[in-house]
C-alpha positions, 0 to 999 in steps of 0.5 A: 834471640826471642822465640817466635810468638805470632800471638804477641802484638808487636814484633821489632826487628833491627839491622845488626850494628856491625853489619851496617857500620862496617859496610858504611865505613867501607863506603865512607873510606871509598869517598874519603880517599879521592876527596882528601887527596884532591884537596891535598893536591890543590893545596900543594899546587897553590902553596907550591909544595911537594905532593904527596908529602909526609904531613899530608899522609899523616893528616890523611890517616888521622882523618880516616881514623876520625871518620871511622870513629865518628860513624860509630855513634851515628850508626848506633843511633841509626840501627836503634831508631830505624827499626822495622815493626810487624803487627797483625794489622800493619808494617812499620819501616823507614820511608828512606828519609829517616821517618818511620811510617806505619801502613796497613798490610792491604795498602802495600801494592808493589814490591821491588828490589833495589841493590845498593852494593852491601845494602839490599832493600825492598822498596814497598809502594803503598797507597798511604804515603807518597814515598816508598818504604825501604825495607832492609833485607839485612835485618837481624832475624830475617827468617822470623820476620818473613814468617811473621809477614806470612802469618799476619799478611798471608802467604799470598801477600806481595811482600811475603812472596818477595821475601821467602825466596831470599830466606830459602836461599840462605 
């Protein structure tokens, strides 16, 4: 963990890999189960085979394991690439479509929470881009991030006001 130093110019924050990956695997499995069993059911109806069958169960287990393994490198890249950066002048984070966008502090004009189960975010409306920025509330070192936002943007800034109650609750 790097010590807090508001005098350095650029601070980078990442989502912890395991936090993102394990939640994503749960989501993927929730969608994979009904999709695979629906496909198996339809195949068994067309071929007039018994449903479920042992080969289907084996294919399901292999597919489930493959899905879990395929997600690991994808989310490793995701947490390395989609970082949140804080500087004295600006904030950089994803626009929700995978593009990192940098906006000055004064351009942030609205902050609203969005709760996807397991993935809490703040949506940041700004005057620089049409799309809102998606700030993950499950960043590693969130208290340090919040402190830097207060230091650089001011404790009266909308983002700081939305962040500090969440940090205080922990």
